[in-house]
C-alpha positions as CSV (number, residue, x, y, z in Angstrom):
1,X,7.5,5.8,11.9
2,X,3.9,4.9,11.4
3,X,1.4,6.0,8.8
4,X,-1.0,8.7,9.9
5,X,-4.7,8.5,9.1
6,X,-5.8,10.6,6.2
7,X,-2.1,11.7,5.4
8,X,-0.2,10.4,2.4
9,X,2.4,7.8,3.6
10,X,6.0,7.6,2.6
11,X,7.2,4.1,1.5
12,X,8.6,3.2,4.9
13,X,5.4,4.1,6.6
14,X,3.4,2.2,4.1
15,X,5.5,-1.0,4.7
16,X,4.6,-0.7,8.4
17,X,1.0,0.0,7.6
18,X,0.7,-3.1,5.3
19,X,2.1,-5.2,8.1
20,X,-0.2,-3.7,10.7
21,X,-3.2,-4.2,8.5
22,X,-2.2,-7.9,8.0
23,X,-2.3,-7.4,4.2
24,X,1.1,-8.9,3.6
25,X,3.9,-9.9,6.0
26,X,7.0,-7.9,5.2
27,X,10.4,-8.0,7.0
28,X,11.2,-4.8,8.9
29,X,14.0,-4.1,6.3
30,X,11.8,-4.7,3.2
31,X,13.1,-2.4,0.5
32,X,11.0,0.5,-0.7
33,X,11.5,-0.9,-4.2
34,X,10.8,-4.5,-3.1
35,X,8.3,-6.6,-5.1
36,X,5.0,-6.6,-3.1
37,X,3.5,-9.2,-5.4
38,X,6.4,-11.6,-4.9
39,X,6.2,-10.9,-1.1
40,X,2.6,-12.2,-1.0
41,X,0.3,-9.4,-2.1
42,X,-2.2,-11.7,-3.8
43,X,-5.6,-10.9,-5.3
44,X,-7.4,-11.4,-2.0
45,X,-5.0,-9.0,-0.3
46,X,-5.5,-6.5,-3.0
47,X,-9.3,-6.5,-2.4
48,X,-8.6,-6.0,1.3
49,X,-6.1,-3.3,0.4
50,X,-8.8,-1.3,-1.5
51,X,-11.1,-1.3,1.6
52,X,-8.2,-0.5,4.0
53,X,-6.9,2.4,1.9
54,X,-10.3,3.9,1.7
55,X,-10.9,3.5,5.5
56,X,-7.4,4.7,6.6
57,X,-6.3,7.2,4.0
58,X,-9.7,8.4,2.8
59,X,-9.1,7.7,-0.9
60,X,-10.8,5.3,-3.4
61,X,-8.7,3.0,-5.5
62,X,-10.5,2.2,-8.7
63,X,-10.0,-1.0,-10.8
64,X,-8.0,1.1,-13.2
65,X,-5.6,1.9,-10.3
66,X,-5.0,-1.7,-9.5
67,X,-2.3,-2.4,-12.0
68,X,0.9,-4.4,-11.5
69,X,2.9,-1.2,-12.0
70,X,1.0,0.7,-9.2
71,X,1.2,-2.3,-6.8
72,X,4.7,-3.5,-7.5
73,X,6.5,-1.8,-4.7
74,X,5.9,0.3,-1.5
75,X,7.3,3.3,-3.3
76,X,4.8,3.0,-6.2
77,X,1.8,2.2,-4.0
78,X,2.7,5.2,-1.7
79,X,2.9,7.4,-4.8
80,X,-0.5,6.2,-6.0
81,X,-2.1,6.9,-2.6
82,X,-0.5,10.4,-2.5
83,X,-1.7,11.2,-6.0
84,X,-5.3,10.3,-5.1
85,X,-5.1,12.5,-2.0
86,X,-4.0,15.6,-3.9
């Protein structure tokens, strides 16, 4: 299953999308609650993520959104994107 442009992703779709965008390399079976920071989502990738999320999903992530809590797992990041889309 792949993420759809301008539609909120589920955590599994988000994992695939993160890999497709080259933001972080995650195994195909990376858990929805897996630690994205430990998996390699560093500060440079976060800055690229902001641009990619705006381009693909049509939402703006503000500096206040870029917390460890919001970026800690695919499930939390997908929820953040979904909340910005509603």
